[in-house]
C-alpha positions as CSV (number, residue, x, y, z in Angstrom):
1,M,-15.7,17.1,-11.0
2,E,-16.4,15.2,-7.8
3,Q,-14.3,15.3,-4.6
4,A,-12.1,12.2,-4.1
5,I,-9.5,10.9,-1.7
6,R,-6.4,9.1,-2.9
7,L,-5.0,6.8,-0.2
8,T,-1.4,5.6,-0.7
9,F,-0.4,2.5,1.2
10,E,3.0,0.9,1.7
11,Y,3.6,-2.8,2.4
12,R,6.6,-4.7,3.7
13,G,5.9,-8.4,4.0
14,N,2.5,-8.7,5.7
15,E,2.6,-5.3,7.3
16,V,0.5,-2.6,5.5
17,S,0.4,1.1,6.5
18,L,-1.2,4.2,5.2
19,R,1.6,6.5,3.8
20,S,-0.5,9.4,2.6
21,A,-4.0,10.7,1.9
22,R,-4.7,13.5,-0.5
23,R,-8.0,15.2,-1.4
24,L,-8.5,16.0,-5.0
25,R,-11.0,16.6,-7.7
26,K,-11.3,13.4,-9.7
27,R,-13.8,10.8,-10.8
28,T,-13.9,7.7,-8.8
29,P,-14.8,4.1,-9.8
30,P,-18.6,3.7,-9.7
31,N,-20.4,2.4,-6.7
32,V,-21.6,-1.2,-7.0
33,T,-25.4,-1.1,-6.8
34,D,-27.4,-3.6,-4.8
35,A,-28.5,-5.4,-8.0
36,E,-24.9,-5.6,-9.2
37,L,-23.8,-6.7,-5.8
38,E,-26.0,-9.8,-5.9
39,R,-24.3,-10.8,-9.2
40,T,-20.7,-10.0,-8.3
41,Y,-20.1,-10.0,-4.5
42,E,-20.2,-13.8,-4.5
43,V,-17.1,-13.8,-6.7
44,A,-13.6,-14.1,-5.3
45,G,-11.6,-10.9,-5.5
46,D,-10.8,-7.7,-3.7
47,W,-13.3,-5.1,-2.7
48,V,-13.0,-1.5,-1.5
49,E,-15.6,-0.3,1.0
50,L,-16.5,2.9,2.8
51,R,-18.5,2.4,5.9
52,D,-20.4,4.8,8.2
53,K,-20.2,4.9,12.1
54,E,-22.8,2.1,12.2
55,D,-20.5,0.0,9.9
56,R,-23.0,0.2,7.1
57,V,-21.6,0.1,3.6
58,L,-21.9,3.5,1.9
59,Y,-19.7,2.8,-1.2
60,R,-18.1,-0.3,-2.6
61,H,-16.3,-1.4,-5.8
62,R,-14.3,-4.3,-6.9
63,T,-10.6,-3.8,-7.4
64,S,-7.6,-5.7,-8.6
65,D,-5.4,-7.3,-6.0
66,P,-3.2,-4.4,-4.7
67,I,-0.8,-6.7,-3.0
68,P,0.3,-9.3,-5.6
69,T,0.0,-13.0,-4.6
70,H,2.6,-14.1,-7.2
71,V,5.9,-12.8,-8.6
72,E,7.4,-13.1,-12.0
73,V,10.8,-14.7,-12.2
74,R,13.2,-15.9,-14.8
75,S,12.5,-19.5,-15.8
76,G,15.8,-20.4,-17.5
77,D,13.8,-21.6,-20.5
78,P,14.7,-19.5,-23.6
79,E,11.3,-20.3,-25.2
80,Q,9.4,-19.0,-22.1
81,P,12.0,-16.8,-20.3
82,F,9.6,-15.8,-17.4
83,T,7.2,-17.7,-15.2
84,R,5.0,-16.9,-12.2
85,I,5.4,-18.4,-8.8
86,Q,3.2,-18.2,-5.7
87,G,4.4,-15.5,-3.3
88,Q,4.4,-11.8,-2.9
89,P,7.1,-9.1,-3.3
90,D,8.8,-8.1,0.0
91,Q,7.7,-4.5,-0.3
92,G,5.7,-2.1,-2.5
93,T,3.1,0.6,-2.6
94,F,-0.4,0.9,-4.0
95,R,-3.0,3.6,-4.3
96,V,-6.8,3.5,-3.9
97,L,-9.1,6.2,-5.1
98,I,-12.3,6.6,-3.1
99,P,-15.1,9.3,-3.2
100,A,-15.1,11.9,-0.4
101,V,-18.3,10.8,1.3
102,D,-19.4,12.9,4.3
103,D,-20.8,10.1,6.4
104,A,-17.9,7.7,5.7
105,R,-15.9,6.8,8.9
106,R,-13.9,3.8,7.8
107,F,-12.1,2.5,4.7
108,V,-11.9,-1.3,4.3
109,L,-10.1,-3.4,1.8
110,L,-11.7,-6.9,1.7
111,Q,-10.3,-10.0,0.2
112,R,-12.8,-12.7,-0.8
113,R,-11.4,-16.2,-1.5
114,G,-12.9,-19.5,-2.4
115,D,-12.3,-23.0,-1.2
116,G,-10.9,-24.1,-4.6
117,E,-14.2,-25.1,-6.0
118,R,-15.6,-21.6,-5.4
119,K,-18.6,-23.0,-3.5
120,Q,-17.6,-21.4,-0.2
121,L,-16.3,-17.9,0.0
122,S,-14.8,-16.2,3.0
123,S,-14.1,-12.5,3.5
124,T,-11.0,-11.2,5.2
125,E,-10.4,-7.5,6.1
126,R,-6.9,-6.9,4.8
127,I,-6.8,-3.2,5.7
128,S,-9.0,-1.0,7.8
129,V,-8.4,2.8,8.2
130,D,-10.3,5.2,10.5
131,L,-11.0,8.1,8.1
132,D,-11.5,10.5,11.0
133,E,-7.8,10.0,12.0
134,I,-6.3,10.8,8.7
135,E,-4.2,13.9,8.2
136,Y,-4.7,15.0,4.6
137,L,-2.1,16.5,2.4
138,Q,-2.9,19.8,0.7
139,S,-5.9,19.6,-1.6
140,T,-5.3,19.8,-5.4
141,K,-7.3,21.8,-7.9
142,G,-7.5,19.3,-10.7
143,P,-6.7,15.8,-11.8
144,D,-3.6,14.3,-10.3
């Protein structure tokens, strides 16, 4: 089983902070190859990246939006009792599983969004963590 790191984040409004980091033995999502990258990176979504000291990408995979951009509320309509509205919850937590890569120095969560017609995409770093400054919780022996 490969070595992995589980990062747990907490958010309150627009503020996101790393709550914990734990080393464990667990399979991680597969790295997106260069060929796959050409097909998928130009799609809106959220991406996890590990970068080296030169800021080169060592690992990347696409992930679901860890901080929801909509909330589910009661609609008042008995036939459709719930509806979604734009906005995000005030607070919450999410976890990200990444491989333990020796040369990785930085974890980045990127958000790629289109202009409505998906012709122009822009990337925004939502989270950036210096991996050299993380204090890890005690390692575990198996899946967690």
